[in-house]
C-alpha positions, 0 to 999 in steps of 0.5 A: 517239118523235119524233126531235129535231134541233138546228139551229145556223145563223145564216142565217135563210133556210137555218135556216127551210128546214131546219126546214120540211123536217125537220118534214115528214119527221117530226122535231122541230126546235130552231133556234139562230142563235148560237154562244154559245147553242149552247154553252149546250146542251152539258150537255143534248144528251141531248134531241137525236138529231142536230145540224146545225151551221154552221161560221161562226157569230156569237160562237163558231165551229162548230169550237169548238162541235163540240169542246165537244159531243164532250166531252159526247156522242157525238151525231151531228154534221153540219157545214154549211159554205160551206168545202168544201175537203178541208182543211176537211172533214178538219178538221171530221171530226178534231174529231169530226163524223160528216159534212160537207156543203158549201153550197150543198147538195141538200136531198134529200142532206142529209135522206138523210145525217141519216137515215143518221146516225140509223140508225147511232145507232139500231143502237147504242141500240135493242138489243144483239142480235137472234136469227134462225134460231139465230144471234145478231146483236151490233150493236155488234161487227158479229158474228153468233154461232151460239147452239149452237156459238159459231162467229162470223161478222164482218159489214160495217157495211153488212150490219149496217145492212141487217139493222137496217133489216129488223128495224125493218121486220119482216113488212113488204114494203120496196121497193128504193127505200126501202132505197136512200134509207135506206142509200145516199147519192147517190154510192154508190147500188148496183144492185138486183143488189147488194142481191140479193147481200146477201139471198143472203148473209143466206140462207146465214148465217141460213136452214136451207134457203137455197133455201126461205127462212123469213126473207128473202124476195124479192118479185118486182117490189117488193122484199123482206120479212123475216118473223119472229115 
């Protein structure tokens, strides 16, 4: 299903640029250039998968829109604002925004942030759990439980995101670059060795014989492949 993004932005040039580039990425986009019009959508937010919200809007501020939206939905919200101080960012996040990006912004960074917000949302919505090698992954609680013994291992948010990415691309070869672009923002990019360490940990947890993996494979010179029926 095509993911639908609501863009609330009154600067025409920015709104049109966002619409064009989001559509090129495969998203459906609805543009709103007025705060009052945006509030009228509060009861129909289930049409959208994410909101890009300008802070300074005609009639109703982005802060007020965020507050009202949060009363109706847990939809991911990314603030865009010319106000980029720490105080402004904290104020936006306290209202329930998931992310905050100051203007002028890098387009690639914005697209990556939206992708990350949608990925996290997808973890909670696509499925409740997934089984690998006798272990059951519970996405909502970040737990992995041995189906036979009940022994539980708690994973980090990053590990859950990485597992979800592999599951969404099961039986496909994925490059390191695709993983980095999808899961890490520009100021957090790890080395390839970091991803290798995640794979080693997954093998210890899920594989019967970590040295001869059945599920998590390294493809020399390319990346990785998660294989499962």
